[in-house]
C-alpha positions in Angstrom: 1.8 8.2 39.2 4.3 10.3 37.3 3.7 14.0 37.9 5.6 17.3 37.9 8.0 16.4 35.1 7.9 17.5 31.5 7.3 14.3 29.6 6.8 13.9 25.9 4.6 11.1 24.8 4.6 9.9 21.2 3.3 6.9 19.3 5.9 4.4 18.6 6.1 5.2 14.9 5.8 2.0 13.0 4.3 -1.0 14.8 2.8 -4.0 13.2 1.4 -7.2 14.6 0.8 -9.7 11.9 -2.3 -8.3 10.2 -3.8 -6.7 13.3 -4.5 -3.0 13.1 -3.1 -0.7 15.8 -4.0 2.8 16.8 -1.3 5.4 17.5 -2.1 8.3 19.7 0.6 10.9 20.4 0.3 12.5 23.9 2.1 15.6 25.1 2.5 17.5 28.4 2.4 16.2 31.9 1.0 12.6 31.8 0.3 10.0 34.4 1.8 6.5 34.1 0.4 3.5 35.9 2.5 3.1 39.0 3.2 -0.6 38.4 4.3 0.2 34.8 6.6 2.9 36.1 8.1 0.5 38.6 8.9 -2.0 35.9 10.7 0.7 33.8 12.6 2.0 36.9 13.8 -1.4 38.2 15.0 -2.5 34.7 14.4 -6.1 35.4 14.0 -8.6 32.5 10.6 -10.1 32.9 8.9 -12.8 30.8 5.5 -13.4 32.5 4.4 -12.8 28.9 6.9 -14.8 27.0 8.6 -12.7 24.3 12.0 -12.1 22.7 13.1 -8.5 22.2 15.8 -7.8 19.6 17.1 -4.2 19.7 18.0 -2.5 16.4 21.3 -0.8 15.9 20.9 2.9 15.0 21.3 3.2 11.2 21.8 6.5 9.4 19.2 6.8 6.6 19.4 8.9 3.5 17.1 11.4 5.3 20.1 12.0 7.6 18.2 10.7 10.7 19.4 7.8 12.7 16.7 5.1 12.6 16.5 2.7 15.6 13.9 0.4 17.0 13.2 -3.2 18.0 11.7 -6.5 16.9 9.5 -8.4 19.4 8.4 -12.0 18.8 6.3 -14.3 20.9 4.3 -17.6 20.4 0.8 -17.1 19.2 -0.3 -19.8 21.6 0.6 -17.5 24.5 -2.1 -15.0 23.6 -4.6 -17.5 22.2 -8.2 -17.5 23.3 -10.6 -14.6 23.6 -9.7 -11.1 22.4 -6.8 -9.4 24.1 -5.0 -6.1 24.1 -1.2 -5.6 24.2 0.2 -2.3 25.6 3.7 -1.4 24.7 5.4 1.3 26.7 9.0 2.4 26.5 11.2 5.4 27.0 14.4 6.5 25.4 16.8 8.5 27.6 19.6 10.5 26.1 22.8 10.1 28.1 23.3 13.9 27.8 19.9 14.7 29.1 18.9 11.9 31.5 16.2 14.1 33.1 14.4 14.5 29.8 13.2 11.0 28.5 10.9 10.6 25.6 8.1 8.1 26.2 6.3 6.1 23.5 3.0 4.2 23.9 1.2 1.8 21.6 -2.0 -0.2 22.1 -2.6 -3.2 19.9 -5.9 -5.0 19.7 -5.5 -8.8 19.4 -8.4 -10.6 17.8 -9.6 -14.0 19.0 -7.0 -16.7 18.2 -7.6 -20.5 18.2 -6.2 -22.3 21.2 -4.0 -24.5 19.1 -2.5 -21.7 17.0 1.0 -22.3 15.8 3.8 -20.0 15.0 5.0 -16.7 16.3 3.7 -13.1 16.1 6.2 -10.3 15.4 6.0 -6.6 16.4 8.3 -4.0 14.9 8.9 -0.6 16.4 10.8 2.3 15.0 12.0 5.7 16.4 14.5 8.3 15.2 17.5 9.7 17.0 20.0 12.4 16.8 23.7 11.6 17.3 24.5 10.4 20.9 24.2 7.6 23.4 20.9 6.5 24.7 19.3 4.0 27.2 16.0 2.3 26.4 13.6 0.9 29.0 10.9 -1.3 27.3 7.8 -3.3 28.5 4.7 -4.9 27.1 1.7 -6.2 29.0 -1.6 -7.9 28.1 -5.0 -7.6 29.7 -4.2 -10.1 32.4 -1.3 -8.0 33.5 1.4 -10.4 32.3 4.5 -8.5 31.4 7.5 -8.8 29.2 10.2 -6.3 29.8 13.7 -5.5 28.5 16.2 -2.7 28.4 19.3 -1.9 26.3 21.8 0.8 25.5 22.2 2.3 22.1 24.7 4.6 20.4 24.1 6.7 17.2 27.5 7.9 16.0 28.9 9.3 12.8 32.4 8.2 11.6 35.0 11.0 12.0 35.2 11.5 8.2 31.4 12.3 8.1 31.4 14.9 10.9 30.9 17.7 8.4 27.4 16.4 7.6 24.5 18.3 9.0 22.0 15.8 10.4 18.3 16.3 10.4 18.0 15.9 14.2 20.1 17.6 16.8 22.3 15.5 19.0 20.4 13.9 21.9 17.0 14.4 20.1 14.4 11.6 20.0 11.4 11.6 17.7 8.8 9.3 16.4 9.5 7.7 13.0 7.5 9.0 10.1 5.8 6.4 7.8 4.7 9.1 5.4 7.4 9.9 2.9 5.7 12.6 0.8 4.8 15.1 3.5 5.1 18.8 2.8 8.6 20.3 3.1 9.0 23.0 5.8 9.9 26.5 4.6 13.5 27.2 3.8 15.3 30.5 4.2 16.7 31.1 0.7 19.7 33.1 -0.3 18.8 36.8 -0.6 20.0 37.3 -4.2 20.2 35.5 -7.5 18.5 32.2 -6.6 19.4 29.3 -8.8 16.8 27.7 -11.1 17.1 23.9 -10.9 15.4 21.2 -13.0 15.4 17.6 -11.7 14.4 14.5 -13.7 13.8 11.5 -11.4 13.2 8.0 -12.5 10.9 6.5 -9.8 11.7 2.9 -10.3 13.0 0.0 -8.1 16.7 -0.5 -7.5 16.5 -3.5 -9.8 14.6 -3.2 -13.1 13.2 -6.7 -12.9 11.4 -6.0 -9.6 7.6 -6.0 -9.8 7.1 -3.5 -6.9 8.4 -0.1 -5.9 9.4 -0.7 -2.3 9.4 2.0 0.4 13.2 1.7 0.7 13.5 2.7 -3.0 11.1 5.7 -2.8 12.7 6.8 0.5 16.1 7.2 -1.2 14.7 9.1 -4.1 12.5 11.4 -2.0 15.4 12.1 0.2 17.5 13.1 -2.8 14.8 15.6 -3.7 14.5 16.9 -0.1 18.3 17.4 0.1 18.1 19.5 -3.1 15.0 21.4 -1.9 16.7 22.4 1.3 19.7 24.0 -0.4 19.4 27.8 0.3 21.1 28.7 -3.0 18.2 27.1 -5.0 15.2 29.3 -5.5 13.2 27.9 -8.4 12.4 24.2 -8.9 11.2 22.2 -11.9 10.5 18.5 -11.5 9.8 15.7 -14.0 9.1 12.4 -12.3 8.9 9.4 -14.7 9.0 5.7 -14.7 11.1 4.0 -17.4 9.3 0.7 -17.3 5.9 2.3 -17.9 7.5 4.8 -20.4 5.5 7.5 -18.7 5.9 10.9 -17.1 4.2 10.6 -13.8 4.3 14.2 -12.6 5.5 17.5 -13.8 6.1 20.8 -12.0 7.6 23.9 -13.5 9.5 26.8 -12.0 7.9 26.5 -8.6 9.2 27.9 -5.3 9.3 24.4 -3.8 8.6 20.8 -4.7 5.0 19.7 -4.1 5.7 16.4 -2.3 2.1 15.5 -1.6 1.2 15.8 -5.2 4.3 13.9 -6.2 3.4 11.1 -3.8 -0.1 10.8 -5.2 1.4 10.4 -8.7 4.0 7.8 -7.6 1.3 5.8 -5.8 -0.3 5.1 -9.2 2.7 3.2 -10.6 1.7 -0.3 -11.5 4.8 -2.4 -12.1 4.3 -6.0 -13.3 1.6 -5.1 -15.8 2.5 -4.6 -19.5 0.6 -2.5 -21.9 0.1 -4.4 -25.2 0.9 -1.3 -27.2 4.3 -1.1 -25.5 5.0 -4.7 -26.3 4.8 -3.9 -30.0 7.4 -1.2 -29.7 10.8 -2.9 -30.0 12.8 0.1 -28.7 10.1 1.8 -26.7 12.0 2.5 -23.4 15.0 3.8 -25.3 12.9 6.1 -27.5 11.0 7.4 -24.4 14.2 8.2 -22.6 15.8 9.8 -25.6 12.7 12.0 -26.3 12.5 13.0 -22.6 16.1 14.1 -22.4 15.9 16.1 -25.7 12.7 17.8 -24.6 13.8 18.7 -21.0 17.4 19.8 -22.0 16.2 22.1 -24.8 13.2 23.5 -23.1 12.4 27.3 -22.9 12.9 27.4 -19.1 16.7 27.5 -19.4 17.6 26.3 -15.9 20.9 26.9 -14.2 21.4 23.1 -14.0 19.7 19.9 -14.9 20.0 17.0 -12.4 19.1 13.4 -13.4 18.4 11.1 -10.4 17.4 7.5 -9.9 18.6 3.9 -10.1 20.4 2.6 -13.1 18.5 2.3 -16.4 20.0 -0.7 -18.2 18.4 -0.8 -21.7 19.3 -3.2 -24.5 20.0 -0.2 -26.7 22.0 3.0 -25.9 20.4 6.4 -26.4 21.6 7.3 -29.9 24.4 9.8 -29.7 23.6 11.3 -33.1 20.3 12.4 -31.8 21.6 14.0 -28.6 24.8 15.7 -29.9 23.0 18.6 -31.6 21.3 19.4 -28.3 24.5 19.0 -26.4 26.2 21.8 -28.4 23.7 24.3 -27.1 23.8 23.4 -23.4 25.6 26.1 -21.4 24.6 24.9 -18.0 26.0 22.0 -15.9 24.3 18.6 -16.1 24.5 16.0 -13.3 23.5 12.4 -12.7 22.8 11.3 -9.1 22.8 7.6 -9.5 21.1 5.6 -6.7 23.1 2.4 -6.6 23.1 0.3 -3.4 25.6 -2.2 -4.7 28.2 -0.4 -6.9 30.7 -3.2 -6.5 28.5 -5.7 -8.3 26.9 -3.1 -10.7 29.8 -0.9 -11.7 29.0 -0.4 -15.4 27.5 2.7 -16.9 23.8 2.9 -17.8 21.8 4.7 -20.4 21.6 7.9 -18.5 25.3 7.8 -17.8 26.1 7.7 -21.5 23.7 10.5 -22.2 25.0 12.8 -19.5 28.6 12.2 -20.7 27.5 13.7 -24.1 26.5 16.9 -22.2 29.9 16.9 -20.5 28.1 16.2 -17.2 29.2 14.8 -13.9 28.0 11.6 -12.4 27.7 10.7 -8.6 27.1 7.2 -7.3 24.9 7.3 -4.2 25.2 4.2 -2.0 25.3 5.8 1.4 23.9 8.9 3.1 27.4 10.6 3.0 27.5 10.2 -0.8 24.3 12.2 -1.2 25.4 14.9 1.2 28.8 15.5 -0.4 27.4 15.2 -3.9 24.9 18.0 -3.4 27.5 20.2 -1.7 29.8 19.8 -4.7 27.0 20.3 -7.2 26.0 23.6 -5.6 29.5 24.9 -5.9 29.7 24.0 -9.6 26.3 25.5 -10.4 27.2 28.8 -8.6 30.5 28.9 -10.4 28.8 28.2 -13.8 26.2 30.9 -13.4 28.8 33.4 -12.3 30.8 32.6 -15.4 27.8 33.1 -17.7 27.0 36.4 -16.0 30.6 37.6 -16.4 30.7 36.5 -20.0 27.5 38.3 -20.8 28.6 41.5 -19.1 31.9 41.5 -20.9 30.2 41.0 -24.3 28.0 44.1 -23.6 
């Protein structure tokens, strides 16, 4: 039994075994671990009583500024065929800087009855998040008959020297469960005490590639992280949000002059996107997407809320027709706040050309940032904040001088 130590138990984040459901039960405090399981973790032997192949994942910095790590486990279905079974996965992640403070993860997976002659392999995926640092992982899995597969590995989460200025979401040496829910409520942020900035954000919730028929988690993760990065900026105090989808030619969600973004409500709206289906009415409109985008830009740029900045965000919008300049130029003349375009583009080398939003933002003398890596987002927002503060200070000074 393991007693007397402060041990954190958490569910393993994301675990899937073919189509089998699996419960996740976080546990905290002092816990007891089966002595035989603890012996397996301590001895660090590679065992294959239960045949399996463990492939560790290299820590990868996500747009959410957390290092995501994990593992893939595969094993023949024939080895767990027969009556119902249960697999228990137990592993611990030990920071090199705090070897006396491991984080334990546990997962129980129910295995339904499988035919004796079952072919193919089953795959389990696990994820957990890390702060910067070096770690050791001791991992094991056992079934009801006490057959064991065990493995261990070392892992390092490190920022390149040029990115050291970035503030990561997790402190160095920290281990946490991976979150599968992207649209959770944002924690409170301590705002600047005076003159908070009023920001309006227009986000195209669409796939990285316009011909995709599904909005993948990797696409929404990047866009939501862009919003969270903006939401956490202390200089920003009021937020307006317009979430839209260019393929559906629809505004999905709107929020005006709020103290924070309502991520749960946004997530509910985004979940209703149905790509791959075409409204017959839209088919009859030859330039529907261009007209929708043009009308949206004109409405939001010339609104009565008069923000301190307007930020467009999302993947490239490549339309057959450009947004007509003659329609936007009259609005551009009245814009006295900065306009930005945060373009989410995972492959800028093969897609370097300007899109419809790029051309529109240029008319407003705006600035465009290409976001391909987490560092791009971090430095883009930092630069935007500086420009917005400078712009507002200039307007206040001009107004005071005229009076």
